[in-house]
PyMOL Python script that loads the backbone (N, CA, C, O; Angstrom):
from pymol import cmd

cmd.read_pdbstr("""\
ATOM      1  N   MET A   1       7.554  18.737   9.505  1.00  0.00           N
ATOM      2  CA  MET A   1       7.477  17.771   8.562  1.00  0.00           C
ATOM      3  C   MET A   1       7.479  17.773   7.063  1.00  0.00           C
ATOM      4  O   MET A   1       6.529  18.053   6.333  1.00  0.00           O
ATOM      5  N   SER A   2       8.948  17.344   6.643  1.00  0.00           N
ATOM      6  CA  SER A   2       8.636  17.440   4.690  1.00  0.00           C
ATOM      7  C   SER A   2       8.297  16.305   4.342  1.00  0.00           C
ATOM      8  O   SER A   2       8.026  15.348   5.068  1.00  0.00           O
ATOM      9  N   GLY A   3       8.300  16.372   3.208  1.00  0.00           N
ATOM     10  CA  GLY A   3       7.647  15.335   2.780  1.00  0.00           C
ATOM     11  C   GLY A   3       6.713  15.631   1.442  1.00  0.00           C
ATOM     12  O   GLY A   3       7.093  16.545   0.711  1.00  0.00           O
ATOM     13  N   GLY A   4       5.555  14.933   1.097  1.00  0.00           N
ATOM     14  CA  GLY A   4       4.552  15.438   0.148  1.00  0.00           C
ATOM     15  C   GLY A   4       3.572  14.055   0.444  1.00  0.00           C
ATOM     16  O   GLY A   4       3.791  13.350   1.429  1.00  0.00           O
ATOM     17  N   ILE A   5       2.682  13.813  -0.338  1.00  0.00           N
ATOM     18  CA  ILE A   5       1.312  12.833  -0.348  1.00  0.00           C
ATOM     19  C   ILE A   5       2.164  11.574  -1.621  1.00  0.00           C
ATOM     20  O   ILE A   5       3.205  11.606  -2.277  1.00  0.00           O
ATOM     21  N   VAL A   6       1.041  10.591  -1.457  1.00  0.00           N
ATOM     22  CA  VAL A   6       1.158   9.550  -2.472  1.00  0.00           C
ATOM     23  C   VAL A   6       0.120   9.347  -2.222  1.00  0.00           C
ATOM     24  O   VAL A   6      -0.358   9.449  -1.093  1.00  0.00           O
ATOM     25  N   LYS A   7      -0.638   8.916  -3.516  1.00  0.00           N
ATOM     26  CA  LYS A   7      -1.973   8.533  -4.093  1.00  0.00           C
ATOM     27  C   LYS A   7      -2.281   6.696  -3.730  1.00  0.00           C
ATOM     28  O   LYS A   7      -1.469   5.994  -4.334  1.00  0.00           O
ATOM     29  N   VAL A   8      -2.978   6.144  -3.137  1.00  0.00           N
ATOM     30  CA  VAL A   8      -3.115   4.923  -2.839  1.00  0.00           C
ATOM     31  C   VAL A   8      -4.361   4.483  -3.690  1.00  0.00           C
ATOM     32  O   VAL A   8      -5.495   4.910  -3.472  1.00  0.00           O
ATOM     33  N   LYS A   9      -4.040   3.585  -4.681  1.00  0.00           N
ATOM     34  CA  LYS A   9      -5.323   2.711  -4.864  1.00  0.00           C
ATOM     35  C   LYS A   9      -5.591   1.943  -4.878  1.00  0.00           C
ATOM     36  O   LYS A   9      -4.921   1.095  -5.467  1.00  0.00           O
ATOM     37  N   PHE A  10      -6.917   1.569  -4.176  1.00  0.00           N
ATOM     38  CA  PHE A  10      -6.855   0.368  -3.986  1.00  0.00           C
ATOM     39  C   PHE A  10      -7.983  -0.113  -5.160  1.00  0.00           C
ATOM     40  O   PHE A  10      -8.793   0.514  -5.844  1.00  0.00           O
ATOM     41  N   TYR A  11      -7.633  -1.498  -5.047  1.00  0.00           N
ATOM     42  CA  TYR A  11      -8.438  -2.707  -6.340  1.00  0.00           C
ATOM     43  C   TYR A  11      -9.512  -3.774  -5.488  1.00  0.00           C
ATOM     44  O   TYR A  11      -9.693  -3.655  -4.276  1.00  0.00           O
ATOM     45  N   SER A  12      -9.997  -4.531  -6.088  1.00  0.00           N
ATOM     46  CA  SER A  12     -10.579  -5.572  -4.909  1.00  0.00           C
ATOM     47  C   SER A  12     -10.483  -6.311  -4.633  1.00  0.00           C
ATOM     48  O   SER A  12     -10.686  -7.065  -5.584  1.00  0.00           O
ATOM     49  N   PRO A  13     -10.262  -6.834  -3.808  1.00  0.00           N
ATOM     50  CA  PRO A  13     -11.463  -6.192  -2.619  1.00  0.00           C
ATOM     51  C   PRO A  13     -11.314  -5.561  -1.463  1.00  0.00           C
ATOM     52  O   PRO A  13     -11.877  -5.648  -0.372  1.00  0.00           O
ATOM     53  N   TYR A  14      -9.924  -4.505  -2.160  1.00  0.00           N
ATOM     54  CA  TYR A  14      -9.495  -3.322  -0.655  1.00  0.00           C
ATOM     55  C   TYR A  14     -10.597  -2.994  -0.655  1.00  0.00           C
ATOM     56  O   TYR A  14     -11.455  -3.258   0.188  1.00  0.00           O
ATOM     57  N   ASP A  15     -10.772  -1.833  -2.452  1.00  0.00           N
ATOM     58  CA  ASP A  15     -11.603  -0.392  -2.021  1.00  0.00           C
ATOM     59  C   ASP A  15     -12.924  -1.046  -1.379  1.00  0.00           C
ATOM     60  O   ASP A  15     -13.505  -0.362  -0.536  1.00  0.00           O
ATOM     61  N   ARG A  16     -13.468  -2.350  -1.713  1.00  0.00           N
ATOM     62  CA  ARG A  16     -14.759  -2.382  -0.887  1.00  0.00           C
ATOM     63  C   ARG A  16     -15.027  -2.423   0.930  1.00  0.00           C
ATOM     64  O   ARG A  16     -15.915  -1.832   1.543  1.00  0.00           O
ATOM     65  N   LEU A  17     -14.025  -3.252   1.451  1.00  0.00           N
ATOM     66  CA  LEU A  17     -13.252  -3.236   2.640  1.00  0.00           C
ATOM     67  C   LEU A  17     -12.823  -1.505   3.034  1.00  0.00           C
ATOM     68  O   LEU A  17     -12.863  -0.930   4.121  1.00  0.00           O
ATOM     69  N   ALA A  18     -12.572  -1.193   2.195  1.00  0.00           N
ATOM     70  CA  ALA A  18     -11.672   0.378   3.282  1.00  0.00           C
ATOM     71  C   ALA A  18     -12.788   1.281   2.585  1.00  0.00           C
ATOM     72  O   ALA A  18     -12.790   2.508   2.490  1.00  0.00           O
ATOM     73  N   GLY A  19     -13.779   0.326   2.099  1.00  0.00           N
ATOM     74  CA  GLY A  19     -14.894   2.203   1.352  1.00  0.00           C
ATOM     75  C   GLY A  19     -15.192   2.888   0.754  1.00  0.00           C
ATOM     76  O   GLY A  19     -16.295   3.430   0.687  1.00  0.00           O
ATOM     77  N   VAL A  20     -13.784   3.130  -0.164  1.00  0.00           N
ATOM     78  CA  VAL A  20     -13.409   4.101  -1.039  1.00  0.00           C
ATOM     79  C   VAL A  20     -12.383   3.220  -1.948  1.00  0.00           C
ATOM     80  O   VAL A  20     -12.042   2.053  -1.757  1.00  0.00           O
ATOM     81  N   PRO A  21     -11.931   4.226  -3.134  1.00  0.00           N
ATOM     82  CA  PRO A  21     -11.456   3.477  -4.318  1.00  0.00           C
ATOM     83  C   PRO A  21     -10.108   4.163  -4.002  1.00  0.00           C
ATOM     84  O   PRO A  21      -9.252   3.684  -4.746  1.00  0.00           O
ATOM     85  N   GLU A  22      -9.723   4.868  -3.386  1.00  0.00           N
ATOM     86  CA  GLU A  22      -8.471   5.219  -3.434  1.00  0.00           C
ATOM     87  C   GLU A  22      -8.523   6.960  -2.522  1.00  0.00           C
ATOM     88  O   GLU A  22      -9.346   7.870  -2.612  1.00  0.00           O
ATOM     89  N   VAL A  23      -7.168   6.818  -1.635  1.00  0.00           N
ATOM     90  CA  VAL A  23      -6.608   7.686  -0.375  1.00  0.00           C
ATOM     91  C   VAL A  23      -5.798   8.286  -0.697  1.00  0.00           C
ATOM     92  O   VAL A  23      -4.792   7.668  -1.047  1.00  0.00           O
ATOM     93  N   LEU A  24      -5.772   9.544  -0.753  1.00  0.00           N
ATOM     94  CA  LEU A  24      -4.590  10.311  -0.367  1.00  0.00           C
ATOM     95  C   LEU A  24      -3.343  10.254   0.810  1.00  0.00           C
ATOM     96  O   LEU A  24      -3.822  10.471   1.923  1.00  0.00           O
ATOM     97  N   ILE A  25      -2.270  10.082   0.834  1.00  0.00           N
ATOM     98  CA  ILE A  25      -1.682   9.688   2.311  1.00  0.00           C
ATOM     99  C   ILE A  25      -0.502  10.668   2.611  1.00  0.00           C
ATOM    100  O   ILE A  25      -0.055  10.736   1.466  1.00  0.00           O
ATOM    101  N   GLU A  26       0.161  11.322   3.214  1.00  0.00           N
ATOM    102  CA  GLU A  26       0.984  12.385   3.247  1.00  0.00           C
ATOM    103  C   GLU A  26       2.025  11.741   3.645  1.00  0.00           C
ATOM    104  O   GLU A  26       1.805  11.164   4.709  1.00  0.00           O
ATOM    105  N   ILE A  27       3.316  11.558   3.147  1.00  0.00           N
ATOM    106  CA  ILE A  27       5.091  11.025   3.724  1.00  0.00           C
ATOM    107  C   ILE A  27       5.638  12.020   3.810  1.00  0.00           C
ATOM    108  O   ILE A  27       5.572  13.122   3.266  1.00  0.00           O
ATOM    109  N   ARG A  28       6.538  11.289   4.987  1.00  0.00           N
ATOM    110  CA  ARG A  28       7.651  11.901   5.330  1.00  0.00           C
ATOM    111  C   ARG A  28       8.922  11.727   4.113  1.00  0.00           C
ATOM    112  O   ARG A  28       8.544  11.209   3.063  1.00  0.00           O
ATOM    113  N   ASP A  29      10.094  12.047   4.183  1.00  0.00           N
ATOM    114  CA  ASP A  29      11.109  12.611   3.342  1.00  0.00           C
ATOM    115  C   ASP A  29      11.615  10.802   3.682  1.00  0.00           C
ATOM    116  O   ASP A  29      11.712  10.469   4.863  1.00  0.00           O
ATOM    117  N   GLY A  30      11.834  10.012   2.842  1.00  0.00           N
ATOM    118  CA  GLY A  30      12.396   8.843   3.059  1.00  0.00           C
ATOM    119  C   GLY A  30      11.762   7.879   3.134  1.00  0.00           C
ATOM    120  O   GLY A  30      12.277   6.764   3.047  1.00  0.00           O
ATOM    121  N   ALA A  31      10.348   8.095   3.332  1.00  0.00           N
ATOM    122  CA  ALA A  31       9.725   6.822   3.462  1.00  0.00           C
ATOM    123  C   ALA A  31       9.245   5.846   2.611  1.00  0.00           C
ATOM    124  O   ALA A  31       8.852   6.161   1.487  1.00  0.00           O
ATOM    125  N   THR A  32       9.222   4.649   3.014  1.00  0.00           N
ATOM    126  CA  THR A  32       9.012   3.495   2.530  1.00  0.00           C
ATOM    127  C   THR A  32       7.706   3.010   2.239  1.00  0.00           C
ATOM    128  O   THR A  32       6.762   3.672   2.672  1.00  0.00           O
ATOM    129  N   VAL A  33       7.452   1.867   1.519  1.00  0.00           N
ATOM    130  CA  VAL A  33       6.217   0.887   1.244  1.00  0.00           C
ATOM    131  C   VAL A  33       5.578   0.745   2.406  1.00  0.00           C
ATOM    132  O   VAL A  33       4.390   1.004   2.600  1.00  0.00           O
ATOM    133  N   GLY A  34       6.566   0.221   3.404  1.00  0.00           N
ATOM    134  CA  GLY A  34       6.397  -0.185   4.559  1.00  0.00           C
ATOM    135  C   GLY A  34       5.548   0.778   5.202  1.00  0.00           C
ATOM    136  O   GLY A  34       4.341   0.649   5.407  1.00  0.00           O
ATOM    137  N   ASP A  35       6.294   1.776   5.510  1.00  0.00           N
ATOM    138  CA  ASP A  35       5.862   2.967   6.151  1.00  0.00           C
ATOM    139  C   ASP A  35       4.332   2.931   5.837  1.00  0.00           C
ATOM    140  O   ASP A  35       3.457   2.322   6.452  1.00  0.00           O
ATOM    141  N   LEU A  36       4.199   3.869   4.539  1.00  0.00           N
ATOM    142  CA  LEU A  36       3.018   3.857   4.188  1.00  0.00           C
ATOM    143  C   LEU A  36       1.312   3.132   4.755  1.00  0.00           C
ATOM    144  O   LEU A  36       0.213   3.559   5.110  1.00  0.00           O
ATOM    145  N   LEU A  37       2.091   1.642   4.517  1.00  0.00           N
ATOM    146  CA  LEU A  37       1.190   0.259   4.991  1.00  0.00           C
ATOM    147  C   LEU A  37       1.086   0.033   6.675  1.00  0.00           C
ATOM    148  O   LEU A  37       0.330  -0.729   7.277  1.00  0.00           O
ATOM    149  N   ILE A  38       2.112   0.963   7.225  1.00  0.00           N
ATOM    150  CA  ILE A  38       1.382   0.835   8.339  1.00  0.00           C
ATOM    151  C   ILE A  38       0.890   1.961   8.810  1.00  0.00           C
ATOM    152  O   ILE A  38       0.412   2.164   9.926  1.00  0.00           O
ATOM    153  N   LYS A  39       1.046   2.832   7.755  1.00  0.00           N
ATOM    154  CA  LYS A  39      -0.059   4.288   8.206  1.00  0.00           C
ATOM    155  C   LYS A  39      -1.546   3.704   8.013  1.00  0.00           C
ATOM    156  O   LYS A  39      -2.355   3.574   8.932  1.00  0.00           O
ATOM    157  N   LEU A  40      -1.808   3.318   6.442  1.00  0.00           N
ATOM    158  CA  LEU A  40      -2.604   2.941   6.147  1.00  0.00           C
ATOM    159  C   LEU A  40      -3.367   1.823   7.283  1.00  0.00           C
ATOM    160  O   LEU A  40      -4.147   2.204   8.156  1.00  0.00           O
ATOM    161  N   LEU A  41      -3.082   0.800   7.129  1.00  0.00           N
ATOM    162  CA  LEU A  41      -3.422  -0.201   8.424  1.00  0.00           C
ATOM    163  C   LEU A  41      -4.222   0.711   9.825  1.00  0.00           C
ATOM    164  O   LEU A  41      -5.356   0.771  10.300  1.00  0.00           O
ATOM    165  N   ARG A  42      -3.282   1.143  10.023  1.00  0.00           N
ATOM    166  CA  ARG A  42      -3.947   2.827  10.958  1.00  0.00           C
ATOM    167  C   ARG A  42      -5.036   3.090  10.744  1.00  0.00           C
ATOM    168  O   ARG A  42      -5.963   2.928  11.538  1.00  0.00           O
ATOM    169  N   MET A  43      -5.121   3.571   9.559  1.00  0.00           N
ATOM    170  CA  MET A  43      -6.399   4.517   9.016  1.00  0.00           C
ATOM    171  C   MET A  43      -7.884   3.737   9.189  1.00  0.00           C
ATOM    172  O   MET A  43      -8.931   4.002   9.780  1.00  0.00           O
ATOM    173  N   PHE A  44      -7.180   2.137   7.972  1.00  0.00           N
ATOM    174  CA  PHE A  44      -8.544   1.340   7.932  1.00  0.00           C
ATOM    175  C   PHE A  44      -8.256  -0.237   8.085  1.00  0.00           C
ATOM    176  O   PHE A  44      -8.222  -1.139   7.248  1.00  0.00           O
ATOM    177  N   PRO A  45      -8.029  -0.216   9.714  1.00  0.00           N
ATOM    178  CA  PRO A  45      -7.810  -1.349  10.198  1.00  0.00           C
ATOM    179  C   PRO A  45      -8.807  -2.629   9.749  1.00  0.00           C
ATOM    180  O   PRO A  45      -8.574  -3.806  10.022  1.00  0.00           O
ATOM    181  N   VAL A  46      -9.911  -2.159   9.037  1.00  0.00           N
ATOM    182  CA  VAL A  46     -10.624  -3.757   8.400  1.00  0.00           C
ATOM    183  C   VAL A  46      -9.362  -4.038   7.519  1.00  0.00           C
ATOM    184  O   VAL A  46      -9.086  -5.235   7.455  1.00  0.00           O
ATOM    185  N   LEU A  47      -8.630  -3.294   6.906  1.00  0.00           N
ATOM    186  CA  LEU A  47      -7.618  -4.109   6.052  1.00  0.00           C
ATOM    187  C   LEU A  47      -6.770  -4.961   6.541  1.00  0.00           C
ATOM    188  O   LEU A  47      -5.815  -5.333   5.860  1.00  0.00           O
ATOM    189  N   THR A  48      -6.945  -5.343   7.606  1.00  0.00           N
ATOM    190  CA  THR A  48      -5.924  -6.448   8.314  1.00  0.00           C
ATOM    191  C   THR A  48      -6.055  -7.461   8.087  1.00  0.00           C
ATOM    192  O   THR A  48      -5.216  -8.330   8.323  1.00  0.00           O
ATOM    193  N   LYS A  49      -7.543  -7.705   7.371  1.00  0.00           N
ATOM    194  CA  LYS A  49      -8.286  -8.952   6.895  1.00  0.00           C
ATOM    195  C   LYS A  49      -7.496  -9.556   6.088  1.00  0.00           C
ATOM    196  O   LYS A  49      -7.177 -10.745   6.095  1.00  0.00           O
ATOM    197  N   VAL A  50      -7.086  -8.493   5.185  1.00  0.00           N
ATOM    198  CA  VAL A  50      -6.477  -8.536   3.194  1.00  0.00           C
ATOM    199  C   VAL A  50      -4.862  -8.351   3.503  1.00  0.00           C
ATOM    200  O   VAL A  50      -4.349  -9.176   2.747  1.00  0.00           O
ATOM    201  N   ILE A  51      -4.171  -7.923   3.973  1.00  0.00           N
ATOM    202  CA  ILE A  51      -3.318  -6.976   4.323  1.00  0.00           C
ATOM    203  C   ILE A  51      -2.293  -7.672   5.451  1.00  0.00           C
ATOM    204  O   ILE A  51      -2.174  -7.180   6.574  1.00  0.00           O
ATOM    205  N   LYS A  52      -1.632  -8.760   5.068  1.00  0.00           N
ATOM    206  CA  LYS A  52      -0.818  -9.308   5.867  1.00  0.00           C
ATOM    207  C   LYS A  52       0.417  -9.142   6.710  1.00  0.00           C
ATOM    208  O   LYS A  52       1.029 -10.207   6.800  1.00  0.00           O
ATOM    209  N   ILE A  53       0.949  -8.194   7.321  1.00  0.00           N
ATOM    210  CA  ILE A  53       2.436  -8.083   7.607  1.00  0.00           C
ATOM    211  C   ILE A  53       2.976  -8.833   8.458  1.00  0.00           C
ATOM    212  O   ILE A  53       2.613  -8.796   9.634  1.00  0.00           O
ATOM    213  N   GLY A  54       3.982  -9.687   8.012  1.00  0.00           N
ATOM    214  CA  GLY A  54       4.799 -10.801   8.550  1.00  0.00           C
ATOM    215  C   GLY A  54       5.910 -10.590   9.828  1.00  0.00           C
ATOM    216  O   GLY A  54       6.200  -9.477  10.266  1.00  0.00           O
ATOM    217  N   ASP A  55       6.178 -11.197  10.071  1.00  0.00           N
ATOM    218  CA  ASP A  55       7.295 -10.884  11.559  1.00  0.00           C
ATOM    219  C   ASP A  55       8.230  -9.908  10.903  1.00  0.00           C
ATOM    220  O   ASP A  55       8.477  -8.793  11.364  1.00  0.00           O
ATOM    221  N   ALA A  56       8.830 -10.499   9.577  1.00  0.00           N
ATOM    222  CA  ALA A  56      10.187  -9.813   8.972  1.00  0.00           C
ATOM    223  C   ALA A  56       9.551  -8.878   8.693  1.00  0.00           C
ATOM    224  O   ALA A  56      10.528  -8.480   8.058  1.00  0.00           O
ATOM    225  N   GLU A  57       8.791  -8.060   8.534  1.00  0.00           N
ATOM    226  CA  GLU A  57       7.876  -6.916   7.733  1.00  0.00           C
ATOM    227  C   GLU A  57       7.958  -7.026   6.572  1.00  0.00           C
ATOM    228  O   GLU A  57       8.112  -6.067   5.815  1.00  0.00           O
ATOM    229  N   GLU A  58       7.865  -8.305   6.188  1.00  0.00           N
ATOM    230  CA  GLU A  58       7.367  -8.751   4.954  1.00  0.00           C
ATOM    231  C   GLU A  58       5.797  -8.978   4.326  1.00  0.00           C
ATOM    232  O   GLU A  58       5.029  -9.736   4.919  1.00  0.00           O
ATOM    233  N   LEU A  59       5.356  -8.234   3.024  1.00  0.00           N
ATOM    234  CA  LEU A  59       3.805  -8.403   2.751  1.00  0.00           C
ATOM    235  C   LEU A  59       3.360 -10.042   2.295  1.00  0.00           C
ATOM    236  O   LEU A  59       3.978 -10.594   1.384  1.00  0.00           O
ATOM    237  N   SER A  60       2.517 -10.570   2.840  1.00  0.00           N
ATOM    238  CA  SER A  60       1.777 -11.755   2.140  1.00  0.00           C
ATOM    239  C   SER A  60       1.566 -12.160   0.744  1.00  0.00           C
ATOM    240  O   SER A  60       1.473 -11.379  -0.203  1.00  0.00           O
ATOM    241  N   ALA A  61       1.515 -13.102   0.703  1.00  0.00           N
ATOM    242  CA  ALA A  61       2.040 -13.297  -0.849  1.00  0.00           C
ATOM    243  C   ALA A  61       0.886 -13.038  -1.591  1.00  0.00           C
ATOM    244  O   ALA A  61       0.794 -13.000  -2.818  1.00  0.00           O
ATOM    245  N   SER A  62      -0.086 -12.843  -0.662  1.00  0.00           N
ATOM    246  CA  SER A  62      -1.981 -12.615  -1.413  1.00  0.00           C
ATOM    247  C   SER A  62      -2.249 -11.004  -2.028  1.00  0.00           C
ATOM    248  O   SER A  62      -3.168 -10.632  -2.758  1.00  0.00           O
ATOM    249  N   THR A  63      -1.028 -10.143  -1.419  1.00  0.00           N
ATOM    250  CA  THR A  63      -1.044  -8.704  -1.898  1.00  0.00           C
ATOM    251  C   THR A  63      -0.081  -8.349  -2.803  1.00  0.00           C
ATOM    252  O   THR A  63       1.059  -8.708  -2.509  1.00  0.00           O
ATOM    253  N   LEU A  64      -0.228  -7.727  -3.850  1.00  0.00           N
ATOM    254  CA  LEU A  64       0.178  -6.938  -4.746  1.00  0.00           C
ATOM    255  C   LEU A  64       0.436  -5.853  -4.866  1.00  0.00           C
ATOM    256  O   LEU A  64      -0.532  -5.135  -5.119  1.00  0.00           O
ATOM    257  N   LEU A  65       2.102  -5.012  -4.734  1.00  0.00           N
ATOM    258  CA  LEU A  65       2.342  -3.739  -4.476  1.00  0.00           C
ATOM    259  C   LEU A  65       2.775  -3.045  -5.648  1.00  0.00           C
ATOM    260  O   LEU A  65       3.850  -3.427  -6.111  1.00  0.00           O
ATOM    261  N   MET A  66       2.213  -2.158  -6.208  1.00  0.00           N
ATOM    262  CA  MET A  66       2.703  -1.583  -7.856  1.00  0.00           C
ATOM    263  C   MET A  66       2.852  -0.123  -7.286  1.00  0.00           C
ATOM    264  O   MET A  66       2.085   0.319  -6.430  1.00  0.00           O
ATOM    265  N   ALA A  67       3.909   0.599  -7.832  1.00  0.00           N
ATOM    266  CA  ALA A  67       4.603   2.083  -8.111  1.00  0.00           C
ATOM    267  C   ALA A  67       4.632   2.098  -9.672  1.00  0.00           C
ATOM    268  O   ALA A  67       4.819   1.133 -10.413  1.00  0.00           O
ATOM    269  N   ASP A  68       4.453   3.135  -9.941  1.00  0.00           N
ATOM    270  CA  ASP A  68       4.657   3.230 -11.510  1.00  0.00           C
ATOM    271  C   ASP A  68       5.257   2.386 -12.264  1.00  0.00           C
ATOM    272  O   ASP A  68       6.328   2.264 -12.859  1.00  0.00           O
ATOM    273  N   GLU A  69       4.057   1.697 -12.046  1.00  0.00           N
ATOM    274  CA  GLU A  69       4.153   0.147 -12.785  1.00  0.00           C
ATOM    275  C   GLU A  69       4.981  -0.675 -12.968  1.00  0.00           C
ATOM    276  O   GLU A  69       5.433  -1.363 -13.883  1.00  0.00           O
ATOM    277  N   GLN A  70       5.175  -0.417 -11.487  1.00  0.00           N
ATOM    278  CA  GLN A  70       6.755  -1.476 -11.059  1.00  0.00           C
ATOM    279  C   GLN A  70       6.241  -2.523  -9.749  1.00  0.00           C
ATOM    280  O   GLN A  70       5.840  -1.916  -8.756  1.00  0.00           O
ATOM    281  N   VAL A  71       6.224  -4.135  -9.676  1.00  0.00           N
ATOM    282  CA  VAL A  71       5.956  -4.104  -8.213  1.00  0.00           C
ATOM    283  C   VAL A  71       7.179  -3.726  -7.442  1.00  0.00           C
ATOM    284  O   VAL A  71       8.337  -3.680  -7.857  1.00  0.00           O
ATOM    285  N   VAL A  72       6.655  -3.427  -6.073  1.00  0.00           N
ATOM    286  CA  VAL A  72       7.015  -2.819  -5.031  1.00  0.00           C
ATOM    287  C   VAL A  72       7.434  -3.559  -3.830  1.00  0.00           C
ATOM    288  O   VAL A  72       6.498  -4.128  -3.269  1.00  0.00           O
ATOM    289  N   SER A  73       8.071  -3.640  -3.531  1.00  0.00           N
ATOM    290  CA  SER A  73       8.235  -4.374  -1.691  1.00  0.00           C
ATOM    291  C   SER A  73       8.279  -3.984  -0.571  1.00  0.00           C
ATOM    292  O   SER A  73       7.970  -2.792  -0.589  1.00  0.00           O
ATOM    293  N   MET A  74       8.532  -4.377   0.610  1.00  0.00           N
ATOM    294  CA  MET A  74       7.844  -3.209   1.688  1.00  0.00           C
ATOM    295  C   MET A  74       9.638  -2.011   1.832  1.00  0.00           C
ATOM    296  O   MET A  74       9.782  -0.982   2.492  1.00  0.00           O
ATOM    297  N   GLY A  75      10.149  -2.368   1.388  1.00  0.00           N
ATOM    298  CA  GLY A  75      11.811  -1.491   1.610  1.00  0.00           C
ATOM    299  C   GLY A  75      11.216  -0.657   0.887  1.00  0.00           C
ATOM    300  O   GLY A  75      10.811   0.328   1.506  1.00  0.00           O
ATOM    301  N   THR A  76      11.061  -0.673   0.078  1.00  0.00           N
ATOM    302  CA  THR A  76      10.885   0.304  -2.031  1.00  0.00           C
ATOM    303  C   THR A  76      10.782   1.616  -1.062  1.00  0.00           C
ATOM    304  O   THR A  76      10.070   1.545  -0.060  1.00  0.00           O
ATOM    305  N   MET A  77      11.551   2.899  -1.390  1.00  0.00           N
ATOM    306  CA  MET A  77      11.270   4.364  -1.564  1.00  0.00           C
ATOM    307  C   MET A  77      10.361   4.821  -1.727  1.00  0.00           C
ATOM    308  O   MET A  77      10.034   4.573  -2.887  1.00  0.00           O
ATOM    309  N   LEU A  78       9.260   5.721  -0.993  1.00  0.00           N
ATOM    310  CA  LEU A  78       8.365   6.113  -2.080  1.00  0.00           C
ATOM    311  C   LEU A  78       8.751   8.105  -1.838  1.00  0.00           C
ATOM    312  O   LEU A  78       9.307   8.830  -1.013  1.00  0.00           O
ATOM    313  N   SER A  79       7.826   8.265  -3.514  1.00  0.00           N
ATOM    314  CA  SER A  79       8.297   9.781  -3.902  1.00  0.00           C
ATOM    315  C   SER A  79       7.295  10.559  -3.823  1.00  0.00           C
ATOM    316  O   SER A  79       6.498  10.209  -4.693  1.00  0.00           O
ATOM    317  N   PRO A  80       6.791  11.688  -3.073  1.00  0.00           N
ATOM    318  CA  PRO A  80       5.737  12.626  -3.145  1.00  0.00           C
ATOM    319  C   PRO A  80       5.048  12.331  -4.639  1.00  0.00           C
ATOM    320  O   PRO A  80       5.884  12.678  -5.473  1.00  0.00           O
ATOM    321  N   GLY A  81       3.978  11.879  -5.230  1.00  0.00           N
ATOM    322  CA  GLY A  81       3.092  12.297  -6.539  1.00  0.00           C
ATOM    323  C   GLY A  81       3.031  11.042  -6.917  1.00  0.00           C
ATOM    324  O   GLY A  81       2.506  10.764  -7.995  1.00  0.00           O
ATOM    325  N   GLN A  82       3.687   9.826  -5.893  1.00  0.00           N
ATOM    326  CA  GLN A  82       3.923   8.681  -6.684  1.00  0.00           C
ATOM    327  C   GLN A  82       2.029   8.154  -6.581  1.00  0.00           C
ATOM    328  O   GLN A  82       1.259   8.724  -5.808  1.00  0.00           O
ATOM    329  N   ASP A  83       1.731   7.381  -7.211  1.00  0.00           N
ATOM    330  CA  ASP A  83       0.584   6.521  -7.112  1.00  0.00           C
ATOM    331  C   ASP A  83       1.079   5.017  -7.124  1.00  0.00           C
ATOM    332  O   ASP A  83       1.719   4.489  -8.033  1.00  0.00           O
ATOM    333  N   LEU A  84       0.605   4.340  -5.777  1.00  0.00           N
ATOM    334  CA  LEU A  84       0.699   2.949  -5.203  1.00  0.00           C
ATOM    335  C   LEU A  84      -0.707   2.642  -5.493  1.00  0.00           C
ATOM    336  O   LEU A  84      -1.744   3.290  -5.348  1.00  0.00           O
ATOM    337  N   LYS A  85      -0.411   1.305  -6.009  1.00  0.00           N
ATOM    338  CA  LYS A  85      -1.578   0.744  -6.308  1.00  0.00           C
ATOM    339  C   LYS A  85      -1.473  -0.483  -5.126  1.00  0.00           C
ATOM    340  O   LYS A  85      -0.409  -0.548  -4.509  1.00  0.00           O
ATOM    341  N   ILE A  86      -2.277  -1.209  -4.881  1.00  0.00           N
ATOM    342  CA  ILE A  86      -2.800  -2.812  -3.638  1.00  0.00           C
ATOM    343  C   ILE A  86      -3.587  -3.149  -4.177  1.00  0.00           C
ATOM    344  O   ILE A  86      -4.596  -2.444  -4.155  1.00  0.00           O
ATOM    345  N   MET A  87      -3.607  -4.364  -4.947  1.00  0.00           N
ATOM    346  CA  MET A  87      -4.161  -5.654  -5.616  1.00  0.00           C
ATOM    347  C   MET A  87      -4.500  -6.788  -5.146  1.00  0.00           C
ATOM    348  O   MET A  87      -3.764  -6.857  -4.162  1.00  0.00           O
ATOM    349  N   PRO A  88      -5.049  -7.645  -5.161  1.00  0.00           N
ATOM    350  CA  PRO A  88      -4.413  -9.118  -5.280  1.00  0.00           C
ATOM    351  C   PRO A  88      -3.266  -9.860  -5.796  1.00  0.00           C
ATOM    352  O   PRO A  88      -2.928  -9.904  -6.979  1.00  0.00           O
ATOM    353  N   PHE A  89      -2.821 -10.314  -5.026  1.00  0.00           N
ATOM    354  CA  PHE A  89      -2.158 -11.037  -6.099  1.00  0.00           C
ATOM    355  C   PHE A  89      -2.846 -12.487  -7.494  1.00  0.00           C
ATOM    356  O   PHE A  89      -3.688 -13.303  -7.119  1.00  0.00           O
ATOM    357  N   ILE A  90      -2.509 -12.505  -8.395  1.00  0.00           N
ATOM    358  CA  ILE A  90      -4.013 -13.328  -8.813  1.00  0.00           C
ATOM    359  C   ILE A  90      -2.920 -14.021  -9.795  1.00  0.00           C
ATOM    360  O   ILE A  90      -2.307 -13.254 -10.538  1.00  0.00           O
ATOM    361  N   LEU A  91      -2.622 -15.428  -9.862  1.00  0.00           N
ATOM    362  CA  LEU A  91      -2.081 -16.560 -11.196  1.00  0.00           C
ATOM    363  C   LEU A  91      -3.195 -16.972 -12.173  1.00  0.00           C
ATOM    364  O   LEU A  91      -4.014 -17.886 -12.071  1.00  0.00           O
ATOM    365  N   GLY A  92      -3.021 -16.100 -13.107  1.00  0.00           N
ATOM    366  CA  GLY A  92      -3.790 -17.470 -14.537  1.00  0.00           C
ATOM    367  C   GLY A  92      -3.723 -18.552 -14.677  1.00  0.00           C
ATOM    368  O   GLY A  92      -3.184 -19.203 -13.782  1.00  0.00           O
ATOM    369  N   GLY A  93      -4.198 -19.177 -15.769  1.00  0.00           N
ATOM    370  CA  GLY A  93      -4.001 -20.245 -16.469  1.00  0.00           C
ATOM    371  C   GLY A  93      -4.624 -20.346 -18.144  1.00  0.00           C
ATOM    372  O   GLY A  93      -4.437 -21.363 -18.812  1.00  0.00           O
TER     373      GLY A  93
END
""", "prot")
cmd.dss("prot")
cmd.show_as("cartoon", "prot")
cmd.util.cbc("prot")
cmd.orient("prot")
């Protein structure tokens, strides 16, 4: 398998549920954010309490994903060495 490693950084409450602030996950070439999330939810099933993937493989609006400081979607392709941040989507006022 070729590919590489992506660092996933959890922000509260995801870090508390996972029990770690970050994790390194091996990805294959051509992997998407969705592929990584499925792998992540298998590693940390408790995260399914807060990370919801809908029928159309869309992420619930309560979770925000960022790679290289850009908001990404489930279909975004990942590259080895990227950092993926998982955080709650919060609106302020």
